[in-house]
DRENKE-26801 format. One record per residue (C-alpha): x, y, z. Coordinates in Angstrom, 3 decimals, padded with zeros to 6 digits, always signed. Layout:
# residues N
ATOM         X         Y         Z
ATOM         X         Y         Z
...
This chain:
# residues 444
ATOM         X         Y         Z
ATOM  +093.217  +120.825  +004.169
ATOM  +094.542  +118.000  +006.517
ATOM  +091.078  +116.461  +006.972
ATOM  +090.962  +116.249  +003.124
ATOM  +094.228  +114.396  +002.666
ATOM  +093.367  +112.222  +005.649
ATOM  +089.956  +111.160  +004.276
ATOM  +089.346  +108.214  +001.884
ATOM  +087.740  +110.658  -000.617
ATOM  +090.845  +112.980  -000.743
ATOM  +093.213  +110.135  -001.119
ATOM  +091.264  +108.588  -003.831
ATOM  +090.968  +111.993  -005.780
ATOM  +094.643  +112.549  -005.423
ATOM  +095.236  +109.038  -006.751
ATOM  +092.968  +109.915  -009.747
ATOM  +094.667  +113.192  -010.700
ATOM  +098.179  +111.124  -010.321
ATOM  +096.974  +108.288  -012.548
ATOM  +095.873  +110.879  -015.244
ATOM  +099.089  +112.470  -015.138
ATOM  +101.218  +109.220  -015.016
ATOM  +099.249  +107.806  -018.027
ATOM  +099.646  +110.952  -020.062
ATOM  +103.368  +111.376  -019.780
ATOM  +104.762  +107.956  -018.972
ATOM  +102.151  +105.675  -021.029
ATOM  +104.246  +102.460  -020.897
ATOM  +104.955  +102.610  -017.193
ATOM  +101.194  +103.336  -016.639
ATOM  +099.877  +100.528  -018.522
ATOM  +102.135  +098.223  -016.124
ATOM  +099.939  +099.470  -013.305
ATOM  +096.883  +097.869  -014.557
ATOM  +097.170  +094.951  -012.032
ATOM  +096.628  +097.487  -009.078
ATOM  +093.122  +098.245  -010.309
ATOM  +092.191  +094.547  -011.429
ATOM  +093.732  +093.361  -008.170
ATOM  +091.423  +095.753  -006.061
ATOM  +088.428  +094.727  -007.928
ATOM  +089.270  +091.143  -007.502
ATOM  +089.742  +091.595  -003.719
ATOM  +086.225  +093.447  -003.778
ATOM  +084.378  +090.750  -005.632
ATOM  +085.961  +088.124  -003.435
ATOM  +083.770  +089.162  -000.424
ATOM  +080.645  +090.551  -002.077
ATOM  +078.807  +087.149  -002.499
ATOM  +079.176  +086.337  +001.209
ATOM  +078.365  +089.769  +002.226
ATOM  +075.274  +089.889  +000.239
ATOM  +074.325  +086.355  +001.605
ATOM  +074.668  +087.453  +005.133
ATOM  +072.841  +090.716  +004.760
ATOM  +069.761  +089.510  +002.788
ATOM  +069.293  +086.330  +005.296
ATOM  +069.797  +088.460  +008.501
ATOM  +067.458  +091.073  +006.879
ATOM  +064.815  +088.516  +006.031
ATOM  +065.191  +086.832  +009.237
ATOM  +064.721  +090.269  +011.306
ATOM  +061.650  +091.316  +009.024
ATOM  +059.616  +088.886  +011.111
ATOM  +057.461  +087.412  +008.364
ATOM  +057.670  +086.624  +004.468
ATOM  +054.677  +088.794  +003.683
ATOM  +056.673  +091.698  +004.579
ATOM  +059.643  +090.463  +002.600
ATOM  +057.287  +089.902  -000.561
ATOM  +055.617  +093.401  +000.096
ATOM  +059.177  +094.929  -000.158
ATOM  +060.248  +092.998  -003.073
ATOM  +057.130  +093.825  -004.910
ATOM  +057.390  +097.563  -004.323
ATOM  +061.109  +097.419  -005.320
ATOM  +060.254  +095.919  -008.665
ATOM  +057.444  +098.274  -009.456
ATOM  +059.812  +101.083  -008.736
ATOM  +062.512  +099.577  -010.681
ATOM  +060.285  +099.115  -013.795
ATOM  +059.033  +102.631  -013.541
ATOM  +062.460  +104.457  -013.304
ATOM  +063.987  +102.128  -016.031
ATOM  +061.262  +103.059  -018.263
ATOM  +062.059  +106.825  -017.661
ATOM  +065.745  +106.293  -018.171
ATOM  +065.087  +104.432  -021.395
ATOM  +062.590  +107.113  -022.858
ATOM  +065.279  +109.886  -021.795
ATOM  +068.211  +107.902  -023.819
ATOM  +065.902  +107.678  -026.755
ATOM  +064.386  +111.157  -026.533
ATOM  +067.880  +112.972  -026.469
ATOM  +069.430  +110.629  -029.108
ATOM  +066.460  +111.400  -031.396
ATOM  +066.569  +115.249  -030.816
ATOM  +070.219  +115.710  -030.516
ATOM  +071.211  +113.296  -033.390
ATOM  +074.782  +112.522  -032.247
ATOM  +075.267  +109.952  -034.871
ATOM  +073.984  +111.764  -037.966
ATOM  +076.837  +112.887  -040.478
ATOM  +079.205  +109.968  -039.512
ATOM  +077.959  +108.018  -042.816
ATOM  +079.775  +104.935  -041.895
ATOM  +080.069  +102.195  -044.318
ATOM  +079.437  +098.883  -042.393
ATOM  +081.668  +096.922  -044.925
ATOM  +084.641  +099.055  -043.485
ATOM  +084.176  +097.910  -039.838
ATOM  +086.000  +094.901  -038.302
ATOM  +083.574  +092.431  -037.133
ATOM  +086.099  +090.302  -035.190
ATOM  +086.164  +092.748  -032.265
ATOM  +082.537  +091.633  -031.389
ATOM  +082.887  +087.928  -031.519
ATOM  +082.991  +087.398  -027.799
ATOM  +080.118  +089.748  -027.015
ATOM  +077.819  +088.384  -029.577
ATOM  +078.454  +084.833  -028.048
ATOM  +077.421  +085.983  -024.833
ATOM  +074.319  +087.682  -026.153
ATOM  +072.965  +084.510  -027.476
ATOM  +071.793  +083.563  -024.078
ATOM  +069.935  +086.810  -023.655
ATOM  +067.474  +086.600  -026.504
ATOM  +064.587  +085.078  -024.730
ATOM  +063.076  +085.319  -021.267
ATOM  +063.393  +081.491  -020.585
ATOM  +067.156  +081.712  -021.300
ATOM  +067.391  +084.627  -018.904
ATOM  +065.229  +082.928  -016.167
ATOM  +067.511  +079.727  -016.442
ATOM  +070.587  +081.921  -016.025
ATOM  +069.671  +083.532  -012.576
ATOM  +069.213  +079.732  -011.060
ATOM  +072.712  +078.658  -010.082
ATOM  +073.716  +075.114  -010.926
ATOM  +074.786  +074.576  -007.326
ATOM  +074.616  +077.066  -004.422
ATOM  +078.494  +076.947  -004.253
ATOM  +078.618  +077.694  -007.778
ATOM  +076.696  +081.011  -007.415
ATOM  +079.515  +082.070  -004.798
ATOM  +082.256  +080.885  -007.010
ATOM  +081.224  +082.836  -009.954
ATOM  +080.284  +085.980  -007.920
ATOM  +077.125  +086.183  -009.671
ATOM  +075.146  +088.473  -007.361
ATOM  +071.691  +087.671  -008.903
ATOM  +072.311  +083.912  -008.499
ATOM  +073.564  +084.609  -004.732
ATOM  +070.374  +086.722  -004.292
ATOM  +067.934  +083.913  -005.329
ATOM  +069.937  +081.327  -003.065
ATOM  +069.846  +084.039  -000.277
ATOM  +066.094  +084.576  -000.589
ATOM  +065.367  +080.974  -000.161
ATOM  +067.761  +080.298  +002.622
ATOM  +066.365  +083.418  +004.375
ATOM  +062.795  +082.087  +003.713
ATOM  +063.494  +078.808  +005.227
ATOM  +065.012  +080.320  +008.264
ATOM  +062.185  +082.688  +008.935
ATOM  +059.668  +079.666  +008.709
ATOM  +061.667  +077.845  +011.177
ATOM  +061.450  +080.556  +013.641
ATOM  +063.365  +079.768  +017.030
ATOM  +064.664  +076.503  +015.921
ATOM  +067.054  +078.354  +013.563
ATOM  +068.089  +081.002  +016.132
ATOM  +071.627  +079.896  +016.318
ATOM  +071.889  +079.769  +012.673
ATOM  +070.633  +083.379  +012.428
ATOM  +073.135  +084.475  +015.256
ATOM  +076.083  +082.781  +013.316
ATOM  +075.036  +084.664  +010.058
ATOM  +074.925  +088.088  +011.997
ATOM  +078.388  +087.337  +013.390
ATOM  +079.862  +086.222  +010.141
ATOM  +078.436  +089.421  +008.518
ATOM  +080.549  +091.493  +011.031
ATOM  +083.557  +089.680  +010.149
ATOM  +083.101  +090.076  +006.444
ATOM  +082.374  +093.846  +006.879
ATOM  +085.588  +094.049  +008.753
ATOM  +087.339  +092.354  +005.750
ATOM  +085.939  +094.782  +003.603
ATOM  +087.338  +097.684  +005.771
ATOM  +090.905  +096.180  +005.104
ATOM  +090.266  +096.065  +001.159
ATOM  +088.860  +099.468  +001.022
ATOM  +091.931  +101.046  +002.369
ATOM  +093.472  +099.965  -000.819
ATOM  +091.185  +102.133  -002.929
ATOM  +093.505  +104.682  -003.773
ATOM  +095.897  +102.119  -005.276
ATOM  +093.127  +100.519  -007.070
ATOM  +092.108  +103.843  -008.542
ATOM  +095.758  +104.771  -009.387
ATOM  +096.094  +101.716  -011.553
ATOM  +092.993  +101.610  -013.193
ATOM  +092.976  +105.274  -014.417
ATOM  +096.554  +105.200  -015.243
ATOM  +096.204  +102.197  -017.295
ATOM  +093.479  +103.701  -019.166
ATOM  +095.012  +106.990  -019.949
ATOM  +098.090  +105.159  -020.907
ATOM  +096.667  +102.648  -023.170
ATOM  +094.219  +105.114  -025.027
ATOM  +095.775  +108.519  -024.300
ATOM  +093.990  +111.500  -022.963
ATOM  +093.034  +112.208  -026.501
ATOM  +090.963  +108.999  -026.455
ATOM  +088.365  +111.140  -024.624
ATOM  +087.676  +113.173  -027.832
ATOM  +086.790  +109.899  -029.827
ATOM  +082.950  +109.981  -030.616
ATOM  +082.971  +113.030  -028.247
ATOM  +079.157  +113.903  -029.109
ATOM  +078.051  +110.580  -028.100
ATOM  +079.886  +110.730  -024.776
ATOM  +078.790  +114.386  -024.110
ATOM  +075.091  +113.497  -024.869
ATOM  +075.200  +110.640  -022.639
ATOM  +076.997  +112.444  -019.710
ATOM  +074.177  +115.045  -020.099
ATOM  +071.592  +112.554  -020.152
ATOM  +072.893  +110.974  -016.717
ATOM  +073.010  +114.500  -015.489
ATOM  +069.506  +115.234  -016.231
ATOM  +068.343  +111.848  -014.876
ATOM  +070.339  +112.242  -011.522
ATOM  +069.564  +115.800  -010.869
ATOM  +066.101  +116.424  -012.190
ATOM  +064.242  +113.043  -012.331
ATOM  +065.950  +111.370  -009.108
ATOM  +066.166  +114.925  -007.590
ATOM  +062.095  +115.185  -007.891
ATOM  +061.732  +111.489  -006.646
ATOM  +063.916  +112.400  -003.384
ATOM  +061.959  +115.625  -002.796
ATOM  +058.754  +113.637  -002.925
ATOM  +060.213  +111.193  -000.522
ATOM  +061.350  +114.229  +001.633
ATOM  +065.147  +114.304  +001.092
ATOM  +067.661  +116.147  -000.883
ATOM  +069.492  +114.598  -003.847
ATOM  +072.577  +116.954  -003.341
ATOM  +073.031  +115.936  +000.288
ATOM  +072.644  +112.312  -000.688
ATOM  +075.515  +112.518  -003.186
ATOM  +077.541  +114.453  -000.699
ATOM  +077.020  +111.659  +002.013
ATOM  +078.215  +109.060  -000.731
ATOM  +080.988  +111.008  -002.128
ATOM  +083.659  +108.544  -001.100
ATOM  +082.068  +105.663  -002.464
ATOM  +081.158  +107.672  -005.844
ATOM  +085.084  +108.716  -006.115
ATOM  +085.894  +105.143  -005.954
ATOM  +083.481  +104.236  -008.882
ATOM  +084.576  +107.334  -010.864
ATOM  +088.237  +105.781  -010.901
ATOM  +087.268  +102.046  -011.273
ATOM  +084.395  +102.566  -013.531
ATOM  +082.677  +099.701  -011.454
ATOM  +079.814  +100.084  -008.856
ATOM  +080.748  +096.410  -007.534
ATOM  +083.720  +098.105  -005.583
ATOM  +081.495  +099.701  -003.290
ATOM  +078.528  +097.565  -002.942
ATOM  +079.153  +096.403  +000.608
ATOM  +080.116  +099.808  +001.884
ATOM  +077.079  +101.499  +000.352
ATOM  +074.764  +098.964  +002.136
ATOM  +076.283  +099.650  +005.451
ATOM  +076.021  +103.371  +004.955
ATOM  +072.478  +103.132  +003.949
ATOM  +071.905  +101.136  +007.242
ATOM  +073.738  +103.857  +009.180
ATOM  +071.508  +106.673  +007.611
ATOM  +068.335  +104.789  +009.248
ATOM  +067.180  +102.530  +006.573
ATOM  +066.032  +099.283  +008.087
ATOM  +068.631  +096.588  +007.075
ATOM  +066.069  +094.205  +005.719
ATOM  +064.947  +096.700  +003.171
ATOM  +068.786  +097.519  +002.358
ATOM  +069.478  +093.839  +002.123
ATOM  +066.659  +093.117  -000.430
ATOM  +066.561  +096.312  -002.571
ATOM  +070.330  +097.007  -003.294
ATOM  +071.503  +093.623  -004.395
ATOM  +068.212  +093.241  -006.452
ATOM  +068.767  +096.771  -008.036
ATOM  +072.274  +095.800  -009.108
ATOM  +070.509  +093.588  -011.684
ATOM  +067.143  +094.954  -012.093
ATOM  +067.547  +098.681  -011.666
ATOM  +070.337  +099.901  -014.102
ATOM  +069.348  +103.451  -014.757
ATOM  +072.658  +104.581  -016.240
ATOM  +072.712  +101.535  -018.420
ATOM  +069.046  +101.894  -019.654
ATOM  +069.893  +105.380  -020.789
ATOM  +072.871  +104.415  -022.617
ATOM  +071.253  +101.209  -024.072
ATOM  +068.467  +103.296  -026.225
ATOM  +070.948  +106.137  -026.850
ATOM  +073.633  +103.842  -028.218
ATOM  +071.269  +101.881  -030.375
ATOM  +069.797  +105.124  -031.998
ATOM  +073.425  +106.275  -032.411
ATOM  +074.269  +103.393  -034.371
ATOM  +071.246  +103.664  -036.648
ATOM  +072.148  +107.244  -037.156
ATOM  +075.732  +106.672  -037.921
ATOM  +075.082  +103.812  -040.433
ATOM  +072.192  +105.901  -042.016
ATOM  +069.637  +103.345  -040.856
ATOM  +066.184  +104.942  -041.103
ATOM  +063.862  +104.687  -037.933
ATOM  +060.299  +105.173  -037.820
ATOM  +058.381  +106.143  -034.744
ATOM  +057.236  +102.407  -034.654
ATOM  +060.990  +101.430  -034.616
ATOM  +061.714  +103.685  -031.870
ATOM  +058.807  +102.223  -029.672
ATOM  +060.228  +098.731  -030.325
ATOM  +063.716  +099.892  -029.260
ATOM  +062.429  +100.991  -025.998
ATOM  +060.075  +097.995  -025.305
ATOM  +062.820  +095.371  -026.296
ATOM  +065.445  +097.318  -024.014
ATOM  +063.025  +097.080  -021.085
ATOM  +063.613  +093.470  -021.154
ATOM  +067.215  +093.261  -022.290
ATOM  +068.340  +095.731  -019.569
ATOM  +067.710  +093.131  -016.877
ATOM  +070.416  +090.987  -015.596
ATOM  +073.341  +092.777  -017.345
ATOM  +075.350  +092.573  -014.129
ATOM  +078.012  +089.992  -013.911
ATOM  +078.382  +089.528  -017.583
ATOM  +081.797  +090.128  -019.228
ATOM  +081.493  +093.361  -021.206
ATOM  +077.986  +093.742  -020.089
ATOM  +077.219  +096.893  -021.944
ATOM  +078.155  +095.428  -025.162
ATOM  +076.736  +092.190  -024.533
ATOM  +073.219  +093.613  -023.984
ATOM  +073.493  +095.961  -026.747
ATOM  +074.251  +092.993  -029.078
ATOM  +071.218  +091.066  -027.674
ATOM  +069.058  +094.273  -028.080
ATOM  +070.189  +094.836  -031.680
ATOM  +069.767  +091.365  -032.559
ATOM  +066.081  +091.585  -031.668
ATOM  +065.635  +094.726  -033.953
ATOM  +066.738  +093.531  -037.504
ATOM  +066.716  +096.939  -039.038
ATOM  +069.560  +098.224  -037.118
ATOM  +073.039  +096.371  -037.889
ATOM  +074.622  +094.667  -034.946
ATOM  +077.956  +095.323  -036.616
ATOM  +077.612  +098.883  -035.709
ATOM  +078.686  +098.224  -032.164
ATOM  +082.198  +098.234  -033.285
ATOM  +081.768  +102.167  -033.469
ATOM  +081.091  +102.475  -029.537
ATOM  +084.116  +100.016  -028.403
ATOM  +086.753  +102.739  -028.124
ATOM  +084.724  +104.824  -025.887
ATOM  +082.973  +102.108  -023.829
ATOM  +085.313  +102.418  -020.790
ATOM  +084.757  +106.188  -020.507
ATOM  +080.991  +105.892  -020.972
ATOM  +081.196  +103.165  -018.322
ATOM  +082.123  +105.832  -015.626
ATOM  +078.915  +107.752  -015.972
ATOM  +077.014  +104.422  -016.354
ATOM  +078.215  +103.189  -012.946
ATOM  +077.892  +106.252  -011.217
ATOM  +074.235  +106.845  -012.219
ATOM  +073.513  +102.969  -011.439
ATOM  +074.948  +103.405  -007.891
ATOM  +073.093  +106.554  -007.253
ATOM  +069.935  +105.453  -008.777
ATOM  +070.006  +102.181  -006.439
ATOM  +070.671  +104.263  -003.382
ATOM  +067.683  +106.506  -004.256
ATOM  +065.527  +103.496  -004.806
ATOM  +066.420  +102.059  -001.309
ATOM  +065.319  +105.289  +000.231
ATOM  +062.170  +105.508  -001.627
ATOM  +061.037  +101.865  -001.104
ATOM  +061.956  +102.286  +002.658
ATOM  +059.813  +105.565  +002.907
ATOM  +057.025  +103.828  +001.076
ATOM  +057.330  +100.763  +003.622
ATOM  +058.109  +103.226  +006.462
ATOM  +061.375  +101.394  +007.134
ATOM  +063.349  +104.530  +007.421
ATOM  +064.041  +106.580  +010.714
ATOM  +063.482  +110.108  +008.893
ATOM  +064.886  +111.906  +011.920
ATOM  +067.995  +110.152  +012.024
ATOM  +068.331  +110.344  +008.147
ATOM  +067.963  +114.124  +008.053
ATOM  +070.489  +114.431  +010.690
ATOM  +072.911  +112.101  +008.707
ATOM  +072.547  +113.660  +005.621
ATOM  +072.977  +117.103  +007.330
ATOM  +076.407  +116.013  +008.738
ATOM  +075.637  +116.586  +012.390
ATOM  +078.621  +115.485  +014.401
ATOM  +076.983  +113.040  +016.585
ATOM  +075.468  +111.020  +013.830
ATOM  +078.211  +111.140  +010.984
ATOM  +079.199  +107.921  +009.397
ATOM  +082.064  +106.908  +011.576
ATOM  +084.009  +104.246  +009.796
ATOM  +086.337  +103.747  +012.546
ATOM  +087.328  +101.212  +015.036
ATOM  +088.841  +101.912  +018.534
ATOM  +090.851  +099.699  +020.559
ATOM  +087.763  +098.828  +022.576
ATOM  +085.803  +097.480  +019.436
ATOM  +083.897  +098.324  +016.686
ATOM  +081.621  +101.752  +016.553
ATOM  +077.976  +100.593  +016.879
ATOM  +075.855  +101.653  +013.852
ATOM  +072.336  +101.589  +013.257
ATOM  +070.208  +098.811  +014.483
ATOM  +073.377  +097.645  +016.594
ATOM  +075.341  +096.645  +013.681
ATOM  +079.155  +097.682  +013.829
ATOM  +080.055  +100.413  +011.589
ATOM  +082.350  +099.697  +008.757
ATOM  +086.227  +099.203  +009.754
ATOM  +088.534  +102.156  +009.624
ATOM  +089.068  +103.614  +006.221
């Protein structure tokens, strides 16, 4: 029992329960705790850009040649598109057959459109491919880091890493400096991650206090269907994928339980991005593969979001009694395949991308988005959890495909053998060594 209380997972779970209790019995006080959650996420986002830059650049430099980087990137994109398509079809199929919105009989004239103003403004920039491509190019290199846009940071990092790779020995000092900087940033992340229980406490207390425990019952069928969809996708689809790769999805989830518990409390996978990258490296995946697949996946492999996209679109059509033909369903899936990309980094990304999707399908009223605003945060928990698990599985699959994973080590780590457990600790003599010679994350 003492081991549970002393672990990050245990402290986060205690904070999660405490937050719900405080929110239920002391709602006004609970709402005042919001800065704890917001502050924790801001601290995480503060170092995500530099960490992604260092990991991607170091990984490309260690890859040895740009052909390998291009090969890994191509395989990642192929995998992303395949899994995104499956996720979109699962969301559409369950919505079509379970009909969560049927019977609501919503009158569009009774809905308040003012709540959607901010989201529809953001959605205007996502209606065409050219607008999306321009969005991923930063105005300046510094601007990408200042805004914390992972996709823009990734674009600059790939260009920078390509240049270093071509320069070879001439850039060795720069490579060494970036590797050392990555150790510093991961150490900073270790300091921040210790605050995870406080961040979870503030986030969950505020949400429960502001909306009430009863808010979980709002649009309950939609939430239930979505959670069921995510469950099927993770344990059936991703389970089969991991099995084909030679691993077990349950052991993978157990290995990532601390990160998943933080996502559960904050409804944001950003909070654990650096830690997840380090744990995948520790598991035996080559750092160059981790550095390329994980950051790219955060924008292009949003499995949980993809499920929700088609599910929500069809739910709105059903709730507003808008008839949908099979042709309309196919259009929904195809449009969603495009609009689901690059959602990361956009304020209220789920609603924004939904608005962009609906605007491309005139038959379904955009105003219907007002219906799902009250439960977006609760749905966001499962979205973030599924997105994170999906990206970790994607990294393992691409690594297996590219033979960039130490299978023996991976199985020993996932089996929790004592000598290869992820030791996120630092002794007085220095950092514990991780895979490929990189130091393990600081003590948590």
